[in-house]
N, C-alpha and C positions, 0 to 999 in steps of 0.2 A: 155255430154246429148243431146246436140244438134239434135242428128242423130238418136234418141231413135224411134226403130220400137215399142214399145207399145202401143196398140192401144187396145179399146172399142168403140162397136159400130161400127166401121169404120173409126174411126177420129184417124188420125195419127199425133198428136201435132206437131211434130218437121217438119214436111212437108208446114203447112199453112203457105201461104205468109199473108202480113199486110191487105191486101186485100180482101180476103176471110176472114180471121179473123173478119172485120168491119161486114162481112154481114151473118157469120154462128152465133156468139155469138150476143146473141139479148141483151148485158149488156153494157152500157156507163162507159167510166173511166174518172173519172173529176179530176185532178191536182190544187191543189189550189196554187193559184198565190201567196199569199202571204208568203207561205212554199217555193214556188221557189226561191223567192225573197230573203228573210232571209237566204237559204242557198247557195246564188249566183250559183245557176241552171245553166247551160249555152245554149242555144236553143237545141244545140245537147244532151246536159244531159235528156233535156226534152224529145225527141224525144225516147233516150232511156229506161227512166222510162216507155214512153208510148208502149214503142215494151215488154218489161218484163212485163208489167200490161195484155198486150193480150195473150201474150205468156200463161201467168198464167189462163187467162178465159179460151182459147184453150184445156189448161189439164183439169181442172175445167170439162168443158165441158165433157170431157174425159172420166171423172172419173164417169159423173152423167148418160152416156151409158152403162157403166159399170154391173153387175150383181154382187153383195157383191158375195155371196155363191160360184160362181164359178171363180173369178176373181180377189181372193184376191191376189194372187204375183203381176197382173197387177196394181189392186189399189194403193197397197202398193208401187211400185217402181213410178208411178201416183204422191204419196203424195209425194216421195222423190223429185221429180221433183220440185214440188210447193215449197219444202223449201228450195233448189236451189236459186229458182225466188226470192224466200223473202226475203235471204242473200246478193241478187246481188239487189236488188231494196234500202235494206236499203246503200249498198254500193252507188249506184246511189244518191240517197237523201244527201248523205256525213253525214251518221249514224253509228255508230258502229257494227257490227256484231252482234246481239244478239238475242240468240231462243224465251228467253223472251217475243221478242214482236210480235211472229209469233202467228196466230187466229190459230191453226192445228184442232181446234174442231170444224170447220166451215165447212171443207172438206167433200164433198157428202159420203157420206155411214158412216161416223163420229159417232161412238156413245156415247163417253169420254163426261164427266160432262158439260153441256153447263154452269150453272152458278157459277156452283164452277172454272171453267176454266177464265170464264169472270172477275169474284171476284179477283180474282189472277193472270189478265194478268200483263203483268210487272215485274213481280216478276220469282223469281227460280223456285217459285211451282208451278207443272202441274198436273193435276188433267185425267188420263185412268180406262178406262175400260177395266178389263179382255175380256171381250167379243169384242172389236173394232176391225173390221177386217183390220183397218190402225194400231191401235197402242196399241196392245193386246202386243206386246214384249215390250212396255217402259216402264210400270209399274213396 
């Protein structure tokens, strides 16, 4: 997935370097220092976590630039990349891989029920909209 050429709005997430990410994405990633210490994350591990978060932010930025009417396939592929990054983040934080802790409903253009999914976050119960351009096939 690292060499993906999926893009919307002229953004190719896989080729954006770290410095460019910091300039392009207008969001800040904060890591919990207490959790870093509790999980025994090394400085290299912290760097990996930051890099994964930056990759995710670039992909989310690319998703925001997509038109859900004409870019549905691209959006689904980008959403799959976000899912894989979230699994990599769980591993980097030394947590088990568990999709029940992913917040898929927060992705751009997702129309799945927000409140229901927030209520059931961390459980195997997920709520999908049959009209969601990203997740219609999940339900």
